[in-house]
C-alpha positions in Angstrom: 133.1 138.1 77.5 134.3 140.8 80.1 136.5 143.6 78.4 139.6 143.0 81.0 139.2 146.6 81.9 140.2 148.0 85.2 136.6 150.5 85.7 134.5 149.5 88.3 131.4 147.6 87.4 127.8 146.1 88.9 127.2 143.0 88.0 123.9 140.6 88.8 125.1 136.8 88.9 122.3 134.4 89.5 123.4 130.6 90.5 120.1 129.2 90.9 116.4 130.1 90.6 116.7 132.1 87.2 115.2 129.7 84.7 113.6 127.4 87.4 111.3 127.4 90.6 113.0 127.2 93.4 116.9 127.0 94.7 117.2 130.7 94.7 120.6 131.9 94.8 121.7 135.3 93.5 124.8 137.3 93.5 125.9 141.2 93.4 129.3 142.0 92.4 130.8 145.5 92.4 134.6 146.4 91.5 136.8 145.8 88.5 136.3 142.6 86.4 138.9 140.2 88.1 138.5 141.9 92.0 134.6 142.6 92.5 133.0 142.4 96.2 130.5 140.0 96.4 127.0 139.9 98.2 125.1 136.9 98.5 121.0 137.1 98.6 119.2 133.7 99.8 120.6 130.2 99.2 117.8 127.8 98.7 117.4 124.3 97.8 114.7 122.5 95.3 113.0 119.1 95.8 114.0 116.2 93.4 112.0 114.7 91.1 111.9 110.5 91.5 112.0 110.2 87.8 115.0 112.3 87.6 116.8 111.8 90.6 115.2 108.5 92.5 116.1 108.6 96.3 117.6 111.7 96.4 116.3 114.1 99.1 117.2 117.6 97.9 119.1 119.4 94.6 121.4 122.4 95.7 123.1 124.7 93.7 126.6 124.5 93.2 128.8 127.1 94.9 132.1 126.4 93.3 132.4 129.5 91.5 131.9 131.8 95.2 133.4 129.4 97.3 136.9 130.2 95.2 136.0 133.9 95.5 134.8 133.8 99.2 137.4 135.9 100.8 135.4 138.8 99.1 132.1 137.4 99.6 130.8 140.1 102.1 128.0 138.4 103.7 124.5 136.3 103.0 121.1 137.8 103.0 118.6 135.8 103.7 115.1 137.4 102.5 112.5 135.1 104.3 112.9 131.4 105.2 110.9 129.1 102.4 113.1 126.4 101.6 113.8 127.5 98.2 115.5 130.4 99.6 117.5 129.6 102.7 117.3 125.5 102.6 120.8 125.4 101.2 122.6 127.5 104.0 123.2 124.9 106.7 124.8 122.3 104.3 127.0 125.0 102.0 127.7 127.6 104.6 130.3 125.6 106.1 132.2 125.9 102.4 131.8 129.7 103.0 132.3 130.8 106.5 130.7 134.3 106.2 128.1 136.6 108.1 124.6 135.8 107.5 121.5 138.3 107.7 118.3 137.0 108.8 115.0 138.4 110.4 114.1 136.5 113.8 111.7 134.1 112.5 114.2 133.1 109.5 116.8 132.6 112.4 114.8 130.8 114.7 113.8 128.3 112.1 117.3 128.0 110.8 118.4 127.1 114.5 115.3 124.9 114.8 116.4 123.1 111.8 119.9 122.9 112.7 118.9 121.0 116.2 116.7 118.4 114.4 119.4 117.7 112.0 122.2 117.4 114.3 124.4 120.1 112.7 127.2 121.0 114.6 128.9 123.9 112.2 126.4 126.3 112.3 126.1 129.8 110.8 126.0 132.8 113.8 123.4 134.5 112.4 122.8 138.5 113.0 119.6 139.0 113.4 117.7 142.2 111.8 114.3 143.8 112.1 112.5 144.7 108.6 113.0 148.3 107.7 116.5 147.9 109.1 119.6 148.8 107.0 122.9 146.3 106.6 126.4 148.2 105.9 128.7 145.7 103.8 130.1 148.2 101.8 130.1 148.7 99.0 126.5 147.5 99.7 124.3 148.8 101.7 121.2 146.9 102.7 117.6 147.6 103.6 115.0 145.2 104.3 111.7 146.6 102.7 108.9 144.9 104.0 106.5 142.9 101.6 103.7 140.5 101.8 104.2 137.1 101.0 103.0 133.2 102.4 105.5 133.5 105.5 106.3 135.7 107.9 108.9 138.6 108.0 109.1 138.4 104.1 111.6 141.5 102.3 112.6 143.1 99.6 116.1 144.2 99.3 117.1 147.7 98.5 120.6 147.4 97.8 122.5 150.6 97.8 125.7 150.6 95.5 127.9 153.5 94.2 126.7 152.7 90.7 122.9 152.8 91.9 120.2 151.7 93.3 119.1 147.8 92.9 115.7 146.5 94.1 115.6 142.5 94.7 112.1 142.0 94.9 112.3 138.6 96.9 108.9 136.6 96.8 106.1 139.1 97.5 103.2 140.2 96.4 100.6 143.2 97.2 97.9 141.9 100.0 97.1 145.1 102.7 96.0 142.6 105.1 98.4 139.5 105.2 97.0 138.0 108.3 99.7 138.4 110.4 103.3 140.8 110.5 103.6 143.8 108.6 101.8 144.5 105.4 104.0 145.1 102.1 105.5 148.9 102.7 103.9 151.0 99.7 105.2 154.3 101.0 108.8 152.5 100.7 109.0 151.7 97.5 107.1 154.8 96.3 110.0 156.7 98.1 112.5 154.2 96.7 111.1 154.7 92.7 111.5 158.6 93.5 114.9 158.3 94.7 115.8 156.6 91.3 116.2 152.9 90.5 119.0 151.2 88.4 117.6 147.7 88.3 114.8 145.5 89.6 115.3 142.2 89.6 111.8 140.5 90.2 109.7 137.4 90.7 107.7 135.6 87.9 106.0 133.2 89.1 102.8 134.5 88.2 103.7 136.7 85.5 101.2 134.3 82.9 98.6 135.3 85.4 96.4 138.5 84.9 94.7 139.9 87.8 96.0 140.2 91.7 96.1 137.6 94.1 93.3 137.2 96.5 94.1 138.2 99.9 94.7 136.0 102.8 92.3 138.0 105.0 89.6 136.6 101.9 91.1 132.7 102.4 90.8 133.0 106.3 87.0 134.1 105.6 86.6 131.0 103.4 87.9 128.6 106.1 86.1 130.0 108.7 82.7 129.2 106.9 83.8 125.8 105.9 85.1 124.9 109.6 81.6 126.5 110.8 79.5 124.1 108.7 81.2 120.9 109.1 79.0 118.6 111.4 82.0 116.1 112.3 85.8 116.2 112.3 87.4 118.9 110.2 91.3 118.1 109.2 93.0 120.6 107.4 96.6 120.4 105.6 98.6 123.2 104.6 102.1 124.2 103.9 103.8 124.6 107.3 105.3 127.6 106.8 102.3 129.5 106.2 102.0 131.1 109.5 99.2 133.8 108.8 97.2 130.3 107.2 97.7 128.4 110.6 96.5 131.2 112.4 93.6 131.6 110.7 92.9 127.9 110.5 93.3 128.0 114.4 91.0 130.9 114.6 88.3 129.4 112.6 88.5 126.2 115.0 87.9 128.5 118.1 85.1 130.4 116.6 83.2 126.7 116.4 84.2 125.8 119.6 87.2 123.3 118.2 90.4 122.3 120.1 93.1 122.1 117.7 95.3 119.0 116.9 98.7 119.6 115.5 99.7 116.6 113.7 103.0 116.6 111.4 107.0 117.1 112.7 107.5 120.1 110.0 104.1 121.9 111.3 105.3 121.6 114.9 108.7 123.2 114.2 106.7 126.1 112.6 104.7 126.5 115.4 107.1 126.7 118.3 109.2 129.3 116.4 106.2 131.3 115.7 105.2 131.2 119.1 108.6 132.3 120.2 108.4 135.3 117.7 104.8 136.2 119.1 102.8 135.3 115.9 100.6 132.8 118.0 99.8 135.3 120.7 96.0 134.8 122.0 95.6 131.5 120.5 94.3 128.6 122.8 96.6 125.5 123.9 97.5 123.0 121.0 96.8 119.5 121.6 98.5 116.5 120.1 97.0 113.0 118.3 96.8 111.6 121.4 93.8 113.3 122.4 91.9 113.2 119.3 90.0 110.0 120.4 89.0 111.7 123.6 87.2 114.5 121.7 83.8 114.5 120.5 83.8 114.5 116.4 82.0 117.8 116.3 85.1 120.0 119.0 88.0 118.8 117.1 90.2 120.3 114.2 93.4 118.5 112.9 96.0 120.8 111.2 98.5 118.4 109.7 101.3 118.1 107.0 100.6 116.1 103.5 99.3 118.8 101.4 101.3 117.5 98.7 100.6 113.8 99.1 104.4 112.9 101.1 103.6 109.3 101.6 104.8 109.6 104.8 103.4 112.5 105.8 100.2 112.2 108.6 97.4 113.2 106.2 98.6 110.1 103.5 98.5 107.7 106.2 95.1 108.5 107.2 93.8 108.2 103.8 95.4 104.8 103.5 93.5 103.9 106.9 97.6 103.6 108.1 97.8 105.7 110.7 97.9 104.1 114.2 96.5 106.7 116.2 94.1 108.8 114.1 91.2 108.2 112.1 88.4 109.9 110.3 84.9 108.3 108.9 82.4 108.8 106.6 81.2 112.6 107.2 84.3 114.1 108.5 85.5 117.1 106.2 89.1 117.3 104.7 90.2 120.9 103.7 93.3 121.2 101.3 94.2 124.6 102.0 97.0 125.1 99.7 98.1 124.2 95.8 99.3 121.0 94.2 103.1 121.6 92.9 103.8 120.5 89.5 104.7 116.6 89.7 102.9 115.8 93.1 99.2 115.7 91.0 99.8 111.7 90.9 100.4 111.4 94.8 97.8 114.1 96.1 95.5 112.6 93.9 95.8 109.1 95.7 95.2 111.1 98.5 92.2 112.2 97.7 90.8 108.9 96.3 91.9 107.4 99.5 89.8 109.7 101.3 86.9 109.9 99.1 86.5 106.2 99.5 86.2 106.4 103.6 83.3 108.9 102.5 84.8 112.0 103.9 84.1 115.1 102.2 87.4 116.6 100.5 87.5 120.4 99.7 90.4 121.8 97.3 90.9 125.2 95.9 88.6 124.0 93.0 85.7 124.1 95.2 86.2 127.5 96.9 88.7 130.2 98.3 90.4 128.0 100.7 94.5 129.0 99.2 96.0 132.5 97.7 99.3 132.3 96.0 102.3 134.4 97.7 103.3 135.8 94.5 102.4 138.8 92.5 100.0 138.3 89.3 100.1 140.7 86.3 98.2 143.7 87.8 100.5 143.6 91.0 103.9 143.4 88.9 102.5 146.5 86.7 102.0 148.8 90.1 105.5 147.7 91.5 106.6 149.2 88.1 105.0 152.4 88.5 106.2 152.5 92.2 110.0 152.2 91.0 110.3 153.2 87.9 113.1 151.3 87.5 115.4 151.7 84.2 116.0 148.0 84.4 114.2 144.9 84.6 115.6 141.2 85.0 112.7 139.1 85.5 114.0 135.9 88.1 112.4 133.6 90.0 110.9 131.4 87.4 110.9 128.8 84.3 111.9 130.4 81.0 107.9 130.8 80.3 107.5 132.6 83.4 110.7 135.2 82.6 109.7 135.6 78.9 106.4 136.8 80.3 107.0 139.2 82.5 109.7 140.5 80.2 107.0 141.2 77.6 105.0 142.6 80.3 107.5 145.2 81.1 108.2 146.1 78.0 104.7 146.8 77.4 105.2 148.9 80.4 107.9 151.0 79.2 110.8 150.0 80.7 113.9 150.8 79.3 115.9 147.6 79.4 115.5 144.2 80.0 117.5 141.4 80.4 116.2 137.7 80.1 119.2 135.9 81.7 119.9 132.0 82.9 121.7 130.9 86.1 125.5 131.3 85.5 125.2 134.2 82.9 126.8 137.1 84.7 124.7 140.4 83.7 126.0 144.5 84.2 123.7 146.5 85.4 126.5 149.3 84.9 128.2 151.0 83.1 125.6 150.7 80.5 124.3 149.1 78.5 122.7 146.1 80.5 124.1 143.3 79.1 125.1 139.7 79.7 129.0 140.0 79.9 130.6 136.4 80.7 129.2 133.4 82.2 130.7 130.8 85.1 130.3 127.0 85.3 126.9 126.1 87.3 125.7 122.7 88.3 123.8 121.0 90.8 124.2 119.0 94.1 122.2 116.3 95.3 121.8 115.8 99.3 121.6 112.0 98.9 120.7 110.9 102.5 123.3 112.2 104.7 125.7 113.1 101.4 126.3 116.4 99.6 127.6 115.2 96.2 127.3 115.6 92.6 125.1 113.9 90.6 127.7 111.8 89.2 128.8 110.9 92.3 125.6 109.7 93.6 125.2 107.5 90.7 121.8 108.7 89.7 121.9 107.6 86.3 122.7 103.7 87.6 119.7 103.9 89.9 117.5 105.2 87.0 118.6 102.2 85.1 117.7 99.9 88.0 114.3 101.4 88.5 113.8 100.7 84.9 115.1 97.3 84.1 116.7 95.7 87.2 119.8 94.0 87.7 121.2 90.6 87.1 124.1 88.9 88.9 125.9 86.0 87.7 128.7 84.3 89.4 130.8 82.0 86.3 133.2 79.4 88.7 136.3 78.1 86.9 138.2 75.2 87.7 142.1 75.2 87.6 141.7 74.0 83.6 139.5 77.0 83.8 136.4 75.0 82.6 133.0 75.3 84.5 133.1 74.1 87.7 129.2 73.7 88.2 126.8 75.5 86.4 126.6 79.4 86.7 124.8 81.2 89.6 122.2 83.9 88.5 120.1 86.4 90.9 117.2 88.1 89.2 116.3 91.8 91.0 113.3 93.9 89.3 113.1 91.7 86.6 110.4 89.2 85.6 110.4 85.9 86.7 109.4 84.4 83.4 108.5 84.9 79.8 105.6 84.9 77.5 105.9 81.2 77.2 106.1 80.6 80.9 110.2 79.9 81.2 111.8 81.1 84.1 114.5 83.6 82.8 117.0 82.6 85.5 116.9 79.3 84.0 117.2 80.6 80.7 119.8 83.0 81.8 122.3 79.8 83.4 122.2 78.1 80.2 123.0 81.5 78.1 125.9 82.2 80.6 127.1 78.7 80.4 127.1 79.0 76.4 128.9 82.4 76.0 131.8 81.1 79.0 132.0 77.5 76.5 132.5 79.1 73.5 135.6 81.3 74.5 138.8 79.5 73.8 140.2 78.1 76.7 143.5 79.8 76.9 141.4 82.9 76.6 139.3 82.1 79.3 142.5 82.9 81.8 141.7 86.6 81.2 138.5 87.4 83.2 138.1 90.6 81.7 137.0 88.3 78.6 134.9 86.0 80.8 133.0 88.8 82.3 132.3 90.6 79.1 131.1 87.5 77.3 128.6 86.7 79.9 127.3 90.3 80.1 126.5 90.2 76.9 124.8 87.1 76.7 122.7 87.9 79.6 122.0 91.4 78.2 121.4 90.6 74.7 119.0 87.5 76.0 117.0 89.9 77.9 116.8 92.4 75.2 115.6 89.9 72.8 112.9 87.8 75.2 112.2 91.1 77.7 112.4 94.0 75.7 114.6 95.7 78.1 118.6 95.6 79.1 118.9 95.2 82.6 122.1 96.0 84.8 124.2 93.1 84.6 127.1 92.3 87.4 129.3 89.1 86.0 131.8 87.8 89.1 134.5 85.3 88.0 135.5 83.0 90.7 138.0 79.9 90.8 136.8 76.6 92.5 138.7 76.2 95.9 
């Protein structure tokens, strides 16, 4: 715990993104232990895993701590417009109502997303260019250009009265990123010469040796695959990777193919990228209505669905269920993406559906059609050499990634390394760097239109429903508290028959009737007693005959 003194201290407090990949939200604080000024960096989401949170769309960080401190929250700086860095902003900003700073592309995507989702209360974003400085005393924040798989990504050089912090954001060393400004190596070297107190660094690829390939190399691989395709080509990629989209479009133009765009997210990104000038010089995009009017060797379809999303265009084409677009044997589909862990089955289903139709499927296992936007170990070592930080805090990774980067940094001779977790407050100055406090952290579920805690969303009950279904029973008692008729039983998500061929419904009617009949009549006046007896009978019988205990609802009513 903090020592309760009055001297100023500089702290780092992640509320998301440390110990996990996704849901990034970092706080930097400066001042006395109980009177700090705060700076927030990023406000992201992660995607719910159906087994863990069935029916939940997104998972957001719980910002209860900074809500209580919002009078001392100076602003929010967005490093780039990936969902895991800015995706929670529209839903959480109304709880904070502080200034927001972002580049033109990130601000444009945020505005488009707000309009698409009918958000009424939205932040008034101050647009800042890469290389500009934001003054939020006691913090002075410079946006330092880096290379990543989205336009206008930035590291942050944060000047404080106790020293300089570099927050890496998502980055890699790619001198040819395809669009926009490449990583500013000279600026990083200059920061290192000025002296860097602490580096908070992306750990995503810390377990991978070497260097991440350049977008230029991927573009060349895509060009060759499009050029050699005999018939239609469809390419799926992450919609936010504008450099990849441009490379795909240039490959299409080189082969005299028209580009058809499918998918709402893809169209939204292309629209904002066009407004920002990243699509200049490309031919006009066509829509899915044009596919049937084009020769097979004159079309390239750019579409969403690289992660096997069942409602995306590619999944519907793979199942031969799209109303306007179909592919044929001999056509080619290129997955210019990687499969995010957890999506393997969904992606495999799409690939198999395409293969059954005789379609040629190309993935990153077949050639260089995708590259990561994150640094591998050689790139991390190079950044350490440029910045020469006194302290390293690995972020943006699961524990295996954080510990791998910590070991690498130790081998590189960095003096102080702190491996931390969400909710742990790390004091960076005065030294030594260490965890000094902890704040409560949790998550929020975006469940349809509702933002709720996991408990309020009743997700635990949904998991039980998915595993064992539900049985509903209605018991009708007359004025003498005898059964007026046989109980009514309805089963949902439960097998209809047992191994002997008898129906579970008929068995449960008998079990409920027997359970109610075994209760002394004077005790049946208490409806709770009847409910519990029927419920125990249903669950015990199903456990014995099926091996599972379904959820159970019992209603006791009076005969009219």
